[in-house]
C-alpha positions as CSV (number, residue, x, y, z in Angstrom):
1,M,-0.1,-0.3,0.0
2,T,2.9,2.7,0.4
3,T,3.8,2.2,-3.1
4,H,0.2,3.3,-4.3
5,R,0.8,6.2,-1.4
6,L,3.9,7.8,-3.2
7,P,2.7,8.3,-6.4
8,R,-0.7,10.0,-5.4
9,L,1.2,12.1,-3.2
10,L,3.9,13.2,-5.8
11,A,0.6,13.8,-7.9
12,G,-1.1,16.3,-5.1
13,T,2.6,18.5,-4.2
14,L,3.2,18.4,-8.5
15,A,-0.4,19.9,-8.3
16,V,0.1,22.3,-5.2
17,L,3.5,24.5,-6.7
18,A,1.9,24.1,-10.1
19,L,-1.3,26.5,-8.5
20,G,1.5,27.8,-6.5
21,V,2.8,29.5,-9.7
22,T,-0.1,30.2,-12.4
23,V,-1.9,31.9,-8.8
24,P,0.1,34.6,-8.7
25,A,1.0,35.1,-12.9
26,E,-2.5,35.1,-13.1
27,A,-3.3,37.7,-10.4
28,S,-0.5,40.1,-11.8
29,A,-2.2,39.6,-15.3
30,R,-5.7,41.2,-13.2
31,A,-3.8,43.7,-11.0
32,A,-2.0,45.2,-15.2
33,A,-5.4,45.0,-16.5
34,A,-7.3,46.8,-13.8
35,P,-8.1,50.3,-13.8
36,A,-6.5,53.7,-12.0
37,C,-9.3,54.3,-11.5
38,K,-13.4,53.9,-11.4
39,G,-16.5,56.4,-11.2
40,A,-15.8,58.9,-9.6
41,S,-12.4,58.9,-8.7
42,C,-11.5,59.3,-12.3
43,N,-13.4,62.3,-12.1
44,G,-11.2,65.5,-13.3
45,K,-7.6,62.8,-14.5
46,N,-6.6,62.2,-18.1
47,P,-8.3,59.0,-19.9
48,N,-4.8,58.7,-21.8
49,T,-2.4,58.4,-18.5
50,T,-5.0,56.4,-16.4
51,G,-6.0,53.3,-19.3
52,C,-9.3,54.8,-19.7
53,D,-9.2,55.4,-23.3
54,K,-8.9,51.6,-23.8
55,D,-11.6,50.7,-23.9
56,A,-13.4,54.1,-24.5
57,V,-16.0,53.6,-27.7
58,T,-18.6,56.5,-28.8
59,P,-22.1,56.4,-27.6
60,A,-24.5,56.2,-30.8
61,G,-25.4,59.6,-31.8
62,A,-23.3,61.2,-28.7
63,V,-21.4,63.2,-31.7
64,A,-22.2,67.4,-31.8
65,R,-21.4,69.6,-34.6
66,S,-21.5,72.6,-35.2
67,D,-24.0,75.2,-36.0
68,G,-22.6,76.3,-39.5
69,G,-21.6,72.2,-40.4
70,G,-18.5,72.8,-40.3
71,P,-15.4,70.9,-38.8
72,P,-14.4,69.3,-35.7
73,P,-17.5,67.1,-34.3
74,V,-17.2,66.3,-30.4
75,Q,-17.2,62.8,-29.3
76,M,-18.9,62.3,-26.2
77,R,-16.4,58.8,-24.9
78,Y,-17.5,56.3,-22.9
79,S,-14.9,53.7,-20.6
80,K,-16.6,50.5,-19.6
81,K,-13.6,49.1,-18.1
82,C,-13.4,53.0,-15.5
83,N,-17.0,53.9,-15.0
84,A,-15.9,57.0,-16.6
85,V,-17.1,59.9,-19.2
86,W,-15.8,62.4,-21.2
87,A,-15.2,64.7,-24.6
88,R,-12.7,65.2,-27.8
89,F,-12.6,66.8,-31.1
90,E,-13.2,63.8,-33.0
91,Y,-9.7,65.1,-34.9
92,A,-6.9,68.2,-35.2
93,A,-8.6,71.8,-35.6
94,N,-7.8,75.3,-35.6
95,S,-8.1,76.7,-32.4
96,S,-10.9,78.8,-32.7
97,F,-13.7,76.0,-32.0
98,R,-14.2,75.0,-28.4
99,G,-16.0,71.8,-27.3
100,K,-17.4,71.4,-24.0
101,L,-18.5,68.2,-21.8
102,E,-21.5,69.3,-20.5
103,I,-22.8,67.5,-16.9
104,K,-26.0,68.7,-15.3
105,N,-26.2,70.7,-12.5
106,R,-22.0,71.1,-12.5
107,N,-19.5,73.6,-14.0
108,P,-19.0,72.1,-17.5
109,Y,-15.2,70.9,-18.6
110,V,-14.9,73.4,-21.5
111,F,-11.2,73.0,-23.8
112,H,-10.3,74.2,-27.2
113,A,-8.9,72.8,-30.0
114,S,-5.8,72.3,-31.3
115,P,-4.4,72.4,-34.7
116,N,-1.6,69.8,-33.7
117,Y,-3.1,67.0,-31.9
118,A,-7.3,65.6,-31.2
119,A,-8.0,66.8,-27.8
120,Y,-9.9,66.6,-25.0
121,T,-11.0,66.8,-21.5
122,T,-10.7,65.0,-18.6
123,M,-12.6,62.7,-17.1
124,V,-16.3,62.9,-15.2
125,N,-18.1,59.8,-13.3
126,A,-20.5,58.3,-16.1
127,D,-23.2,58.1,-13.3
128,L,-23.9,62.2,-14.0
129,A,-25.2,63.1,-17.0
130,T,-23.8,64.3,-19.6
131,R,-23.0,66.0,-23.2
132,P,-20.8,66.9,-25.3
133,C,-21.3,70.4,-26.9
134,V,-19.0,72.6,-29.9
135,E,-18.5,75.9,-31.0
136,H,-16.6,78.7,-33.2
137,Y,-15.3,80.6,-30.8
138,D,-15.8,84.2,-31.9
139,G,-14.4,85.2,-29.2
140,V,-17.0,86.0,-27.1
141,G,-18.9,82.1,-26.9
142,G,-22.2,81.3,-26.0
143,S,-23.0,79.6,-29.5
144,W,-23.1,76.4,-28.3
145,A,-24.2,73.3,-30.5
146,C,-24.7,70.6,-27.8
147,T,-26.7,66.8,-28.2
148,K,-30.2,67.2,-27.8
149,K,-29.7,64.4,-25.7
150,W,-28.0,63.7,-22.1
151,Y,-26.1,60.0,-21.8
C-alpha cells in the first residue's frame, strides 16, 4: 500500500506547486489590467494616462456638430472599464473651436481645439448626466451646439 501512496503524494505536491506558480501570474495579469480609477475617482483625471481610453467607445448619437456644419465634431467617449466619460474633438482642428462636456447641475469641462492633436477634456463619473458640445469660438462665446440627448 505504501507504494501506491507515493504517486498520489507526488501528484498532489506537483498540483500544489503548479497552483502556487500560476495564481500569482494570474493575479499580476489582473492587476495590470485593472483601471487606475473607476467612477467618481476618475473625476478630473486624464483618460490617456489612466488607461481608460483603451476600451473607450462613442455612444450612438453622442457627437455634437457646429451649427454651420463645419469641423470639428466633438465626441463623448465612454469607458466601461472605468465607468467614466469625457469629450474630445474627433480630430485636430484650428483653435477657433471650443468643445465642452456639459454636466447636468455642475460646471462644464471646456477645452480648445488644437491644430496639432485631437484635444479632449478630463474625465467625469459616467453616472452623471452629460452631453458633448462644440462652438466656433468668436471671442465672445455662447453659441454652443450640443446633442439634444443627455447621456
